C-alpha positions in Angstrom: 0.0 0.0 0.0 1.4 3.4 -1.0 0.9 5.9 1.8 1.8 9.7 1.9 2.3 12.1 4.7 0.5 15.4 5.4 3.6 17.2 4.1 3.6 15.3 0.8 -0.2 16.0 0.4 0.3 19.7 1.2 3.0 19.9 -1.4 0.9 18.2 -4.0 -2.1 20.5 -3.4 0.1 23.7 -3.0 1.7 22.9 -6.4 -1.8 22.2 -7.9 -0.8 18.8 -9.0 -3.4 17.0 -11.1 -5.0 14.7 -8.5 -8.4 13.8 -7.1 -8.5 14.0 -3.3 -11.3 11.7 -1.9 -12.6 11.8 1.7 -14.0 8.3 2.1 -16.1 8.9 5.2 -19.9 9.3 5.3 -21.4 12.4 4.0 -22.2 13.8 7.5 -18.5 13.5 8.5 -17.4 15.1 5.2 -19.8 18.0 5.8 -18.4 18.6 9.3 -14.9 19.0 8.0 -12.7 18.0 5.0 -9.5 19.0 3.3 -10.1 21.9 0.8 -10.5 20.6 -2.7 -11.6 17.1 -1.7 -14.7 15.3 -2.8 -16.7 12.8 -0.9 -17.2 9.2 -1.9 -18.0 7.0 1.1 -16.1 3.8 1.0 -19.0 2.1 2.7 -21.0 2.3 -0.6 -21.5 -1.0 -2.2 -20.6 0.6 -5.6 -17.6 2.5 -4.2 -15.1 1.8 -7.0 -17.8 2.5 -9.7 -18.7 5.8 -8.0 -15.0 6.8 -8.0 -14.7 5.9 -11.6 -17.7 8.0 -12.5 -16.1 11.0 -10.7 -12.5 10.7 -11.9 -12.7 9.2 -15.3 -9.6 7.2 -16.3 -8.3 4.6 -13.9 -4.7 5.9 -14.2 -5.7 9.3 -12.7 -3.8 10.2 -9.5 -6.1 9.6 -6.5 -5.4 10.2 -2.8 -7.9 8.7 -0.3 -8.2 9.8 3.3 -10.4 9.3 6.4 -10.4 10.5 10.0 -7.1 9.3 11.4 -4.5 6.6 11.5 -6.8 4.5 13.7 -9.6 4.7 11.1 -9.3 2.0 8.5 -11.8 3.5 5.9 -9.0 4.9 3.7 -7.0 1.6 3.6 -10.2 -0.3 2.7 -10.9 2.3 0.0 -7.4 1.9 -1.3 -7.8 -1.8 -1.5 -11.1 -1.6 -3.3 -9.7 0.9 -5.9 -6.6 -1.3 -6.4 -8.7 -4.4 -6.9 -10.8 -2.4 -9.4 -7.8 -1.6 -11.5 -6.9 1.9 -10.5 -3.2 2.4 -10.9 -2.1 5.6 -9.1 -3.7 5.5 -5.7 -2.2 6.7 -2.4 -3.5 6.6 1.2 -3.1 9.7 3.4 -3.3 7.5 6.4 -3.0 10.4 9.0 -6.3 11.7 7.7 -8.1 14.8 9.1 -6.5 14.4 12.5 -3.0 14.7 11.2 -4.0 17.4 8.7 -5.5 19.6 11.5 -2.5 18.9 13.9 -0.3 20.4 11.1 -2.5 23.5 11.2 -3.5 23.0 7.6 -6.7 24.6 6.2 -10.1 22.8 6.7 -13.4 23.3 4.8 -16.9 22.7 6.1 -20.1 21.9 4.2 -20.9 19.6 1.2 -18.8 19.8 -1.9 -19.8 18.2 -5.2 -17.3 17.5 -8.1 -13.7 16.8 -8.5 -10.9 19.2 -7.6 -9.3 19.3 -11.0 -10.2 18.2 -14.5 -8.2 16.5 -17.1 
């Protein structure tokens, strides 16, 4: 499993790298707080990989998944589902919202629809 740190994720977003950042928690958790630019696709959905494919397009698109914290396993389960579905450039930000906030990085609230960048 490929994991990234909050510093790596911050660099990628600061440099406007072409990626789709996916919060894989339920919609209520996403609305409470999420990383700016991220979209919400709950990994608990039965059709999770199909829903991600519908949002991001090609399976070679860079995707970063995250959840609440290192003790939350939703992002690792999401990673495994995407890998099994044939996505080729997936990373897990395992520290999640907890680590993001501890690093004093920006947080958004409310629902957000759509991907952060287009290809």
